[in-house]
N, C-alpha and C positions, 0 to 999 in steps of 0.2 A: 539369690541372698541367703544367708542362712539366718540372719538377724532379721527380727520382723520390721516392717516399713513403718515408719513413724509419721504421724501426721497432727496437723491443726487445722482448726474449722473456724471460719469465720462466715456467720450466718446472722442478718437481723431477723429473720423468722424461726420461731420456736419449731414449729413443725418441720421445716427444712432441715435444721440441726438435728433433731431427733431422727429423722429420716437416714441422714447420711453416717450418724452415729451408730446407728441399728446396722446400715449396710456394712460398714467396716468391721463391726463388732463379729458378723457372720464369716469373716474370712479370716483364716489364720495368720495369712502374711501381714494383716495391718493391726497396729495399735495406736490408738489415739490419746495424745498427750495433753492437748488442751482446746479449748473452745469457747466462743463468745461472740459479741456483737459490738464490741468496741474495737475499730481498727487500730489505735494506737497501742492500746494494751495486747493485741495480737501481735503487732510488730515486734514488741519487746519480748514477748514470749518466744517467738522465731527466734531472735538474736541470741536468746539466753538457752533455748532447748536444742536449735540447730535441727530440727525436724527433716525427714526427707521431703515430706512434700506439704502444701498448704493448699487446702480446698476454700475456695473464696465463693460466695454465690451473688450472682448478680440478681438484684430485684430494685425495691425502692433507692438503695443506697448504690446504685450502678457506678456513678462518678466517682465516689469515694472508694469503691472497690477497685475500680480500674487504677486510681491513682496508686492504691497501695500495691497493687500487681506491679506496676511500673518501678515503685520503690524497692520491692523484694526483688524483681528481676535484675536491678541494678547492684543492690548491695549485700544479695544472699542468694548466690549463684548456685550454691549446692544445695538449695531449696527448690523442688519442682512446684511450680505453680498450676493448680487445677483449677478451672473457672466452672461453675456450674448454673445452672438456671431452668425455670421453667418455662421460659420464651425463649426457647432455643433458635432463634432466627439468625439466618445467613449473617445479618448486618453486626448483631450482639456477638455471634461466636468469632468474627473477622475482628473487630474491637478486642475481644478477649486477648486472642492471638497476637495483637499488635502490642498490646501493654505486657505482654511477657508470658500469657498462659501457655502451657506445652499441653495441655490436654483439657477437654470440654465434657462435663458429665450433663447429661440431659434430667431433669426432674420431672416426675419422679425417677429413681434411679431403676435402671434395667441391670440385672445381674449380669449378663454375658456383657455389656458395655463396659462395668465397673471392673470385671475380671480383666478385659482387654487394658484399661486403663491402669491396673496394678500392674500387668506384665511390662508396660513401657516405662513404668516409674522404676519399676525394679532394674530394668537396663540402663536407665538413666543414671541410676545410683551407683550401678557397677563402673560405668564410665568416668564419672566426677568423683570416685572414692579418693580422698585426699591423702597425698602421700605425708606421713607423719614427719611435723618438721623437727629437724634436728636442735636440740637443746644447746644454748648457750652455757659456757662454763661460769659458775655463779662463785664470787669470792668475797667474803664476810671478813674487814678489818675490824677486829674486836679487842676491847680491853674491858674486863670487869671494874675497873678503877679510872677515874677522870684523870686528865693531865699527861697523860702518855703519848700524845699528838695521833689519836686515830685519824681524827679528818685529814689532818696534814698527809698522813702516810696515804689513806686511802684515794685522795686526789690527785696524788702523784702516781699511785700505782696504776689508776684508769689510765692515765696518761701515756704509760710505759706499756699499754698490752698492744699487740700487734695488729689486731683487727678491731672491728665496731665495738664500741664499748658504751655502757649505760653506768653512769655512776649514780647510787640512790641514796639519798640522805634519810636514813629511818630514826633520826633522832626528833620525832614527831612534835615535841615540844619546846624544842629550841636549837633546831639545825642550823647551822651556817655555812654549809658546803658553796654556796653562791660566793662567799666571800673569796673563799680558795680559789674560785675560778675566774673572779672578777664578773660576776653574772648578775642580771636583775631578773630572776624569773616571772614570766606572766600567771603560770599555772603551777600545780603541785600534786602530790601524790593523794592530796584530799579531792582533786578534781578528776583523777582517773579512779578513784573509787567510786565516787558518786555516780560517773558514768560506765562503771564496769560492765554493764548487762548489755551495752552495745558497742565495746571496744571491737575495732579492727585495726588493721595497720596503719590506715591514716589518721584515726583519731590517736593512737597512741603516740605517732609521731608529732600531733599538733600540741600535745601536752609536755613534750620533752623540751628542754631548752639546749640548742647545741651550743658547744663550746669551740670544736673544730671539726674537720671533715670527718673525724673517727670517735670523736667523744662527746657524749651528751649528757645532760644532768636532769633527774627527777628529783625535783626540790622538796624539803619538808614544808608544812602549811606555813604561811605567814603568820597567822594567829593561833595562837596556841587552842583556842575553843574549836577550830576546825579538825583538830586530831581526835576529839572526844568521840567523832562517830565511826571512825576507824578501826576495825576489829581485826582479829589476826587472820581470819578468814580470807578478808577482803585484801590484805596483804600478800597472803600465798597466791591468790588468783592474780594480782597484779605483777608480782615478781615470775609467776609462771608465762604469763604474756610476755614480758621482757626478755625472756630467755629465749622466746622463740624469735625475736626480732634483733637481738644482738649476740655476738661471738662471745662476749664477755659481759657478765653483770657483776659491779663493785659494789658492795654494800656498807656503808657507814653507821651501824646500830647505836642503840642507845648503850651506857654503860650498867645496864641492868639485865638481869634474867626475866623480865617480865613476858607476857605471852607473846608480843608483838616479835621481841627480840629472838625468842626460841623459834617462832614461826620461821623467821630468816634463818636463823643458825640451823635449823633441821634441813633447809632445802639446801644450803651451801656445798658447793664440791670440796672447797678450802675454806678454812677458818686461818687468817692469819693475826694470832695472838701477839699482841703488842705489850711491851713492858719496858719501863727505864730501870737502871740498876739502882734501886734505892729498895730498902725493906718493905715498904708498904706495897710497891707494885709487884715486886718479886711472890709476897705471899699472897697478894691478889691474884695473880697469873697461877699459883699452885692452886688456889682453890678453885679457879675456871676450869683446869685440868681435871679435877676431882669432879666438879660437876658434868665436865662432857664425859667423862667417863659413866657417871650414871644415867647421862641421857643415852649412853649407848653407841657415841660418837668414836670410831676409829681413830687410834691415835696418828693414823696416816693421814687424816683430813687436816690434823692441826700443823701448823709451821708458826715456830715460834720466832720473833726477832725483838731485837734491843733497838731502842730509839735513843738519841742523845748519849751514844756512847762514846767515851774519851779515855786515853790512856792513863790520865790522871785519877781516875776512880779506882780507890783500892779495893778492888774486890776481885776474888778468882772467878774468872768465867767458867772454868771446870767445875766449880763447886756448885756456881748457880746451876748448871746444867745437871748436876747429880741431885742436887735440892727437888729441881722441877721433873728429873726423871725422862728429859727429853733433850735433843739436841737443840741449840739457837742455830739458825739456817740464817740469820742476817743482822747486820750490825750497822746502822745508821748512824754516822759520825754526828759528834755534836759539833755544830756552827751555828750559833744563835742568830749572828748578823745576816748571814746568807738565807737563813729559814725565814726569819721575821721579815726580810724585805722582800722574799718571795709571796708570803702570806699577804703582806700589806697591799702589795701591787695587784694581786690577785692573778698571780703568773706561776704556775707550778714549776719546780724547779726542773723537772724532766724535760720540758719543752723550751723553758726560758733560759736556761743555764744547765744543758746536760752534761757540761764538762766537770762540773763538781762532784766532790767523792759522795755527797748525799745521792744524787741523781744516779750517779753510776752504781749505787748499791742497789737503790730502789729499781734501775732495769735490770740487775742481775737477779733481784727476787722475782721479778716480773717473768724473766727467761725461765728461772727455776719452776714457776707454777705451771707456765704453758707448756713445760717438757723439753724445753732446749738443756742442751748437756752445758753443767757450768762447773767451775771450780772455785770453791772459796777458801781465802787464806783467812783461818781466824785470828783474830786480834790478840795480843799478848795483854796481859794484866798481872800484877804481883799478886802472891798469895799472901793472906793475912790470917792469922789465926783467931782474931776477933769474930771474923766471919763465919770461920769455921764453927767456932763454938756455938754461934748464934743458930746456923742452921741445924746443928744438932740438936740444940733446944727446941726447934720448930718441928723436927721429926719425931721427937718426943712427945710434943703436945699432939701432934696429928696420930700418934700410934694409940693415944690415950683417949681421943676424942670419939663421941658417939657417933654411930653411923646414922645419916639421916635419909628421907626419901627427898630427893632432890627438889620434885616439882611442888611436893606440899611443903617442904619447908622453905621455899623461896615465895611460892604465889600459891595459896591453897586453891583459886580458881582455875588454875590453868590445867587444862587437860588436854592429852594428845589424841 
């Protein structure tokens, strides 16, 4: 191995700890990450640091140490266990091996034995080197203005994905995605964050609420106070873990450019920017695009869709696209009764009523995101001089507006 072998040490005796630490320091292949005399604390460190090996000494704490070995052998199979003891009796060596130890070091350490152990650990690490997991595609359904239907779009888009999908409610203070799916989650993202140091596939699955065989939900906290301890770096860790477990991760962030929303948007492969055809929503979308530019997001990452579209809206879509500087790739028809019934029943249209025009359009948008070949007929709308004049005034305002540093102007505490 070209990288040094990493170790943690559990030893109730200070002399034994110093001896092992000194022996490892004398070999250029070894690097000590952590050590201590508390088995629970050491277990947490192994989960967090993922060392190549854990050296556990057997002395007055033999039963506790053997129990830790069994736990590590079961839950941390990529970390080799090395038992060490001054009383290297055949019975103790046998018990250590049965508990999961791969090697045994006699104390005081003999340099030749340590060399042999390091050689075997190096071989073990080469054999169990993990294959990098393929990351799932992450899609954020976002609007910087409330009332544009992002939760409706996100829940239906998740159900339209062709493979395993996790829908994540990142509106931490007032998330209501469970209502859109008719679920009553027992756990939330707050529980995942609290236990992020020991997350594995089984634990992740226990905090996720299944909706169907293909779609699951990671809910927002029930109590707003639970969100106070969640930091952007926590969200980053959780989303990275979800990407390893699901083919698609669909996010429903808050309507603000706060630090947590930025952490989510930074990680997303696609941003479905959702708006309605009214001037406040269009202006909000235009400002969001400006912010995305300042954040360095490529325009190819952003897909603009119009929600609640109707032919009765006297607004020229070509003018909207020209104003935004980007094409609109999806139009969800306005059908109040169908949409509200779906929400009230907690049944996304894509699954409960896929023949509706709304469901068909969401499925088409999902196909575009997943890479399928699609063709879209753009809805037609009449042109109005009033709107053209308004857009001209808005472009003039934009041209005269002073430039801002986006992260400082939106949230001075945010740093990348």
